[in-house]
C-alpha angles and dihedrals in degrees: 000000000000095000136012119276095193114136099320091177086068096049096081140252138269134206133192126210132229104024131189135065124344129182117253111255093011125127118251141160119235129184118205118191121196112199112199119239130221093295094050115200118294131221103292092008117135153198133225122206105192141187133191121277089241094057118105096192111150116283108249118243133179104188102081116039094189095055134084117280096021106168130190128193127194138172116221094224095049095255111162113248134203111210124193135163125213131169091212108037102111138041115290137287085028097053109125103094141188101199119203118188127184103226100169119028131359141246129249129205109295096020114126143218113207121202121187111196105200098010104202096187094102102035105286115141090221139252116321108241114224113275099236134064125265122158094205104039102173132204091205115204127205123187135207105186092165100051089238094125087234105119132204122210113233112249094235118038124201117240146174133201118245111205138181123272129227119304119270102156127047124203135189117191128195131161116271100227129025136152123255109274092014118135117246138169134240116209122198132185142145121230129207121232093280095050100262115139104252122232091196099083113131122171154071116275134192124221118210125180132190089226132039108270117196109226096016110131118223093225138009136180131225123195132197110284096046119108097187146346131225128200109202133191096035120153144173121216098201127060118245145091117311131195128168126210125208114208131188126234091274090054096253115144109247095181144333123227127250115269117283121192119204108205128191092212124011119157093205127035129206123254122180118224143181103194098180131058140121138219136209092275088075119013104315135083133272124001130311090246092052090048090054093048092048090054094050100036108027103026092036093221125170096204139023146157132204110230114184126176104272097222089060096047109102120203093252091049091049088054091047093051089054092051091050094049089050090049100047100038110103120167113231091019112049131347121205127175131204112241148128143216109257095214103193121169113270091249091054095053104289128233124353129171120222125198126184126207090220143026126257098051122143115258111229104202127202088225144334090238096140101025127099095197109082096169093110095038088123091067093061120118104201099182132046088246092052087050094054089046090050092050100043092104094039126104090231142119129219131201130189116247135190115210125126085331122039127224114248103208092170088064096045135007133149115197093197092071108003098079100154147028126222109232098177141035140134087292091066140262123313115184090155086077089061089048089052089055093048093048089054092049093242117161102222140154127234121246133176123192137158108247077203118193098181103071093256100115111180094010101053113172106189093225117201104308132094092296106108105193146042111263120265133241130208124216109213118199109214142155089244144339098279130120090243095051095043090049090052089050089055095045089050091047087237096157146086131216133221136183090247109303125109114228138149119258132177122179119175135169118215124200130205091217135024114297124196111246111203117218085209138010105288088219086075093060135268113357135187112260134205127186114239140165096212140039139195135212113309097016121138113214141166117214136178093207119110091218140024133203115237115201120195125191118183130179102180131200090229135015113299119245100184144340119213116203110206143189110192106306096343123095102218096186140355107215122195123187093230138055131230089264090064095056116113142171095307120104125182122216114195130184117193147157141058142269095237143317101281137069095295096062098122112121118200119220101178111152140083148236143232142205129219118195096012141048142225113253098178137003127201117185121222125215091351094157099151105070088198088072109066137181104221127192101223092180144347090281106027141065134187128195148180113214145147137186133205099194099310128079144256137174141118145270115232125196106209124210088231126033101218111015132108140359134291120214121193122194121187131143090257105032130033114175144157118215130182110232088224091059093058109099142148092297123078118259100209128202111187125215106183119243116088111324088330113162152106118255124194124190142148130253136186115272089246127012120200098173109119096145131060138173116189129176120189133175107227125198114231122232117226100195097066145357116304107225105192118189142130136237115205127196117202117205089243089067099260120136126206129193129192117214108250126262105226117217107183129199 
């Protein structure tokens, strides 16, 4: 129905050379030869060579033969060809299109059109291969021999394998909270420069812990072909903080694990989740089975959900997804939920994610836009309100998402099942969605996931495409690793969200007198109540006290830059772990925000800065995920950069030769400013640029910050006119953000 199926065997053939395995993100040259079939190609007939939406292969260009991605196209019989490239000229997910039209002449059978992607004959380094792994990366060819603009896919498609490069970054992953004597897993992997787990690791490694760990080997070996290694059934017999170092054969430290707390008695444990990702059956990369295996075995997740765009999920694929979740779900080891992304148009409510407790449930799609089978059209829920009505009897949960479309939770929200909002994903950071919820008086939790399209669920590097951020993770606080306990944690908003780091966060409210803890939101009707003196993230309580003590305990995965203590939309305090006296020669320049809420939210910050009366000694980029966008020191007193944001932030730290001397001038399309270095202190200097939180901030830091832990206690006055939503937002120096779900103290 989407393309013609008329005699594909007579539409020609295509080959690619060379074939084989090619490193992700490398520059190569590929020659694709299309050989016309029986019908040839008529005058004004055309070809499409298409790639997936998710691919970030270099964009073909034909204007500069010495530059990357130079592409040439020729017909063997001299026919004149028109060549265009458009990222949206074919049916998704194969929408990135090199379009070739015969505009003078025609092709007979056996005539050829030759396309050289990355033609190196005049100095081009070649075509940049996509930055993530795919064993069958297709150059999919569609032909229109009759000039009808109704295309037929060739029956055999040329492809290459895109594989990981050599290791540059090492990671050791452990849980963040376990009981004494309880078994846990250590995961270890090395990633290439684009975040792919490398299979080129070869060596012997030493494991060293700050506490005795039962079952931990002292050394281990990895050989080429292995992407990761897991060590199961580890345990610690005494309470305390645990971190594990990995050393190479020479004794140099490659990495240190995220923090792990061993507790003698903890009512809820921590389980790490990415509840949103897609595979090639919709708009992602690699199969759903491969996505699940990556999440479990290479990202070392505890919990996940596959969330494909509903208008691309066929009934057979929905049934397959349900079989996969039933197969892979293993209580105590790995929990996976069946679900889908309800992808309604923005004007009808925008994106939502639906997760079912069990398999075998009806999918209520936003539309059948890309589906041939209309037999279940009556089950569609075209608006968010229709969706909530359709799910009212289901054992399910919904969270609001911002992708290409954004969730309009002011238009539609159902507190029975929509318990959380997703404030971060590969698409960017969207705190304004949280603000929408607070303005409406909703009692929601905060999640972060990836919505990854590149097959790296739970470790979702954004690559070099329009995705502007590393994918997020959510830490779910549950009694145990079972579907029932994890679902309960999500229903009660017992979780916190990060932009991809794993760290330990504990936020509690303590009352002077008994407070009423509601088992469920009282807006839903009568609820069981218990009397308590303390509460955790996500709890809803009623208290007679005029103040509450908020206690925050952080064990971060990198030094802490700041902690914001918030009540609803207000920042009550910005806490930093250092005083003015500790500030040194290091300044931080941050650009952040987005153009607006929709698809065109990208904000370009290309520009530079210069110093007079001082010089840069060292530069460290922040959140520089796209390696195509670099910060370059062009002289001792000048920098230039290429950068964009999609709601989150990027920037750099600069260590200056002199701490107080000179003037800094920043020049970008949106902000131009001049700052005396002596005026840069601990507090942000802010230069607004409109949009949504779009601005540049400049402030000073200690030359070296060792503070990775914090314990804060604050007495918070309680408002009586509306809910108190008490939560924190933590910024780590490495650029990661962490949000606790609010504790709701209601009047």
